[in-house]
C-alpha positions in Angstrom: -31.5 0.1 4.8 -31.3 -3.7 4.8 -28.6 -4.8 1.9 -29.6 -7.7 -0.4 -27.2 -10.7 -0.4 -24.0 -9.1 -2.2 -22.3 -10.3 -5.2 -18.3 -10.5 -4.7 -15.9 -10.3 -6.0 -12.3 -11.4 -4.3 -9.2 -10.0 -6.3 -5.6 -11.3 -5.5 -2.4 -10.2 -7.0 0.5 -12.5 -8.2 3.7 -12.0 -9.3 5.6 -15.5 -9.7 3.2 -17.4 -7.7 3.0 -20.7 -9.4 3.6 -23.2 -6.4 0.6 -21.6 -4.3 -1.9 -20.1 -6.6 -3.7 -23.2 -7.5 -3.9 -24.2 -3.9 -4.7 -20.7 -3.4 -7.7 -20.4 -5.4 -9.3 -24.1 -4.7 -9.2 -23.3 -1.0 -11.1 -19.8 -2.0 -13.6 -21.7 -3.8 -14.6 -23.9 -1.2 -14.7 -20.3 1.0 -16.9 -19.1 -1.8 -18.9 -22.6 -1.6 -19.6 -22.1 2.0 -20.6 -18.6 2.0 -23.0 -19.1 -1.0 -24.5 -22.3 0.9 -25.1 -19.9 4.1 -27.1 -17.3 1.4 -24.6 -14.9 2.1 -23.0 -13.9 -1.1 -24.5 -14.6 -4.5 -23.7 -17.9 -6.6 -22.7 -15.4 -8.9 -19.8 -14.5 -7.0 -15.9 -14.9 -8.3 -12.3 -14.5 -8.1 -10.2 -11.9 -10.1 -6.7 -12.8 -10.8 -3.6 -10.6 -11.7 -0.6 -11.6 -12.9 1.7 -8.8 -12.3 4.1 -9.7 -15.8 5.5 -13.0 -14.0 8.3 -15.1 -15.8 6.8 -18.2 -13.9 4.1 -20.4 -15.2 1.7 -18.2 -13.3 -0.2 -17.3 -15.8 -0.6 -20.9 -17.2 -1.8 -22.2 -14.1 -4.6 -19.4 -14.0 -5.6 -20.2 -17.9 -5.9 -23.7 -17.0 -8.1 -23.2 -13.5 -10.5 -20.4 -16.1 -11.2 -23.0 -18.6 -11.9 -25.7 -15.6 -14.3 -22.9 -13.9 -16.2 -20.0 -15.1 -15.9 -18.4 -11.4 -12.2 -17.7 -11.9 -11.6 -14.6 -14.3 -8.4 -12.7 -14.4 -6.1 -10.6 -16.6 -1.9 -10.7 -17.1 0.2 -7.5 -17.6 2.5 -7.1 -20.2 5.4 -6.6 -17.4 5.6 -6.3 -13.8 4.4 -2.5 -12.7 4.1 -3.7 -8.8 1.7 -5.1 -6.0 -0.1 -1.5 -5.6 -0.9 -1.1 -9.5 -2.0 -4.6 -9.6 -4.7 -4.6 -6.8 -5.8 -0.8 -8.5 -5.9 -2.8 -11.6 -8.2 -5.8 -10.0 -10.7 -2.8 -8.5 -11.1 -1.5 -11.3 -11.8 -4.5 -13.6 -14.3 -6.4 -11.0 -16.0 -2.9 -10.7 -16.5 -3.1 -15.0 -17.3 -6.7 -14.5 -19.7 -6.0 -11.6 -20.0 -6.9 -8.2 -21.4 -5.5 -5.0 -18.3 -5.0 -2.7 -14.8 -7.0 -3.5 -12.0 -8.7 -1.1 -8.6 -8.1 -1.8 -6.2 -10.8 -0.4 -2.8 -12.0 -1.0 -1.5 -15.1 -3.4 0.1 -16.9 -0.6 -3.0 -17.2 1.3 -1.3 -16.3 4.7 -3.9 -13.7 5.6 -7.3 -16.2 6.8 -9.0 -16.6 4.0 -12.0 -17.4 6.6 -12.2 -13.8 7.6 -13.8 -13.0 4.7 -17.0 -14.2 6.2 -16.6 -11.5 9.1 -15.6 -8.8 6.6 -19.7 -9.8 4.8 -20.9 -9.7 8.1 -19.8 -6.3 8.7 -20.8 -4.5 5.1 -24.3 -6.2 5.9 -24.5 -3.7 9.1 -23.3 -1.0 7.1 -19.9 -0.4 6.6 -18.2 0.1 3.2 -14.6 -0.5 3.9 -13.5 -3.5 5.8 -9.8 -3.6 7.1 -8.0 -6.5 8.5 -6.0 -5.8 10.9 -3.6 -8.9 11.9 -3.2 -9.9 15.3 0.6 -10.5 15.4 3.5 -10.7 13.6 5.0 -14.1 15.0 5.0 -15.1 11.5 7.8 -12.8 10.4 11.4 -12.8 11.3 12.7 -10.0 13.5 14.1 -8.1 10.4 10.7 -8.2 8.8 8.9 -7.5 11.9 11.0 -4.4 13.3 10.7 -3.1 9.6 7.4 -3.3 9.6 6.6 -1.6 12.8 8.7 1.4 12.1 7.1 1.9 8.3 3.5 2.1 10.1 5.2 4.9 13.0 6.8 6.7 10.2 3.8 7.0 8.0 1.5 7.5 10.7 4.1 10.6 12.3 4.7 12.0 9.1 1.0 12.4 8.3 -0.2 9.7 6.0 -2.4 7.8 8.6 -2.9 3.9 8.0 -4.3 1.3 10.8 -1.2 -0.5 12.3 -1.1 -4.1 11.4 -3.1 -3.2 8.2 -1.5 -4.6 5.0 -4.1 -4.9 1.7 -6.6 -7.8 2.9 -9.7 -5.9 3.1 -13.5 -5.3 1.7 -14.7 -2.3 -0.2 -18.0 -2.1 -1.6 -19.2 -0.5 -5.0 -19.8 2.2 -3.5 -16.2 3.1 -2.5 -15.4 1.8 -5.7 -17.0 4.2 -8.0 -16.0 7.1 -5.2 -12.1 5.4 -6.5 -13.0 5.7 -10.1 -12.8 10.0 -9.4 -9.1 9.5 -8.1 -7.0 10.5 -11.6 -3.9 9.9 -9.6 -0.8 7.3 -11.7 0.8 6.5 -8.2 -2.0 6.0 -6.2 -1.4 4.7 -2.2 -4.9 2.6 -2.1 -4.2 2.4 1.9 -4.2 6.5 2.4 -6.8 6.6 0.0 -9.2 4.3 1.8 -8.4 6.0 5.4 -9.2 9.4 3.9 -12.3 8.8 2.0 -14.3 8.9 4.9 -16.8 6.4 4.6 -18.0 3.9 7.4 -15.5 1.5 8.0 -15.0 -1.2 10.2 -12.0 -3.4 11.5 -12.0 -7.0 11.5 -9.0 -9.1 12.9 -7.2 -12.3 11.7 -4.8 -14.7 12.5 -1.8 -15.2 9.9 -0.4 -18.4 8.8 3.2 -19.7 7.7 3.7 -19.3 3.9 3.2 -23.0 2.5 5.0 -22.6 -0.5 7.0 -19.7 -2.4 8.7 -16.6 -0.8 7.5 -13.5 -0.3 8.4 -10.5 -3.1 8.1 -7.7 -0.7 11.1 -6.7 1.0 12.5 -3.7 2.4 13.4 -1.9 -0.9 9.5 -2.3 -1.7 8.5 -1.4 1.4 10.3 1.8 1.2 9.2 2.9 -1.9 6.0 1.9 -0.4 6.3 4.8 1.9 7.4 6.9 -0.4 5.0 7.1 -2.1 2.1 7.0 1.0 3.9 10.5 2.4 4.2 12.4 -0.9 0.7 11.4 -1.6 -0.9 12.5 1.7 1.6 14.1 3.9 3.3 17.9 3.2 4.5 17.5 7.1 8.5 16.8 5.4 8.3 20.3 3.3 7.1 21.7 6.6 9.7 20.1 8.2 12.3 21.4 5.8 11.1 25.3 6.2 11.6 24.3 10.4 14.6 23.6 9.6 15.6 25.7 7.6 14.7 28.6 10.0 16.5 26.9 12.6 19.8 26.7 11.0 19.6 30.5 9.8 18.6 31.5 13.6 22.0 29.4 14.4 24.2 30.7 11.7 22.7 34.0 13.0 23.7 33.2 16.4 27.3 32.1 15.3 27.8 35.6 13.7 26.5 37.8 16.5 29.1 35.9 19.3 32.0 36.4 15.9 31.5 40.1 15.6 31.2 40.0 20.0 34.6 38.2 20.2 36.5 40.4 17.2 34.9 44.0 19.1 35.3 43.3 22.8 38.4 41.0 23.0 39.9 41.9 19.3 40.7 38.8 17.7 39.5 36.2 15.7 37.6 33.3 17.8 39.5 29.9 17.0 37.6 26.6 16.2 38.8 25.2 12.9 37.9 21.9 14.0 33.9 23.5 15.1 34.2 25.5 11.7 34.7 22.4 9.5 32.3 19.9 11.8 29.2 22.3 11.2 29.8 23.0 7.3 29.6 19.5 7.1 26.8 19.3 9.0 24.8 21.8 7.1 26.1 20.2 4.0 24.6 17.0 4.5 21.2 18.8 6.3 20.6 20.5 2.8 21.3 17.8 0.8 18.8 16.0 2.8 16.3 18.4 2.5 16.8 18.5 -1.4 16.4 14.6 -1.5 13.1 15.5 0.1 11.9 18.4 -2.2 12.8 16.0 -5.0 11.1 13.2 -3.6 7.7 15.8 -4.1 9.1 17.0 -7.7 9.8 13.1 -9.1 5.9 12.7 -7.4 4.7 15.7 -10.2 7.2 14.6 -12.7 5.4 11.4 -12.7 2.0 12.4 -12.5 2.5 15.3 -15.3 3.6 13.0 -17.9 0.3 10.9 -17.2 1.1 7.2 -18.3 -0.9 4.4 -17.5 -1.2 2.9 -14.6 -0.6 -0.8 -16.0 -1.2 -2.4 -19.3 -3.1 -5.5 -19.8 -1.8 -8.1 -22.0 -4.5 -10.8 -21.9 -7.8 -11.0 -20.0 -10.1 -13.6 -19.0 -13.8 -12.5 -17.9 
């Protein structure tokens, strides 16, 4: 069935982005104007900014932009809750305000904003989810490139499958937002959800530009936190790994025990090898702590879910 021209919402999570947010909004308004003139979106389309507890002038700039143009809407968190929760807040908010589809994009506008037109083309063909895939990582430092590649490979190896080089630049339909609202988890891994939900999905490749102002707020620590959340949310492979490792450790211990008994009965002496014993004890101790750490991550995930604290708390909202 042919789709009607959609009402588009663009959500932008912001954290201390006073140096670039004004330019980003102005550029996205140009994109929206171009798409309206091509009859690819309706004139009611808008931008929704989420200030994730910024401590600089970001929110004041958003308020000023809202006064100048009613296509600019937004909300301010009472404190910093994190990028993923800011995106979630944007998705939930635009669903309440009303839209046919929504695009999430970073505040630094390193992602090619003109690729939104390609996203819409795929949406009009029937895709409910359109994932942006960056062509390369030329703009990244060696460290960031290496950790990013490791992130995707580890995630896929452990069962939390996400496409390589896809971050949070994507389009999702109103139907997808309705399904998303059925998921009550507080620590939600969005990339895993969009892969798991099974709706018709398309992919759009895009180039990444240099950040023109400010610095990235995503570092190795936040990437590791995202990875752990994704793995514990969408995979039990680490727990199975613990079980398999425990079996092999027990098997090794049984074999070593048989060897000790054999040497005692046949050669009438106790085997030497104090250094080996110490090394084995240290190795087993390290493995036990590692396994406890894995189990602890899952227990911690359950602990935070059981408390059912809100994902985020809004302080001010502009509609």
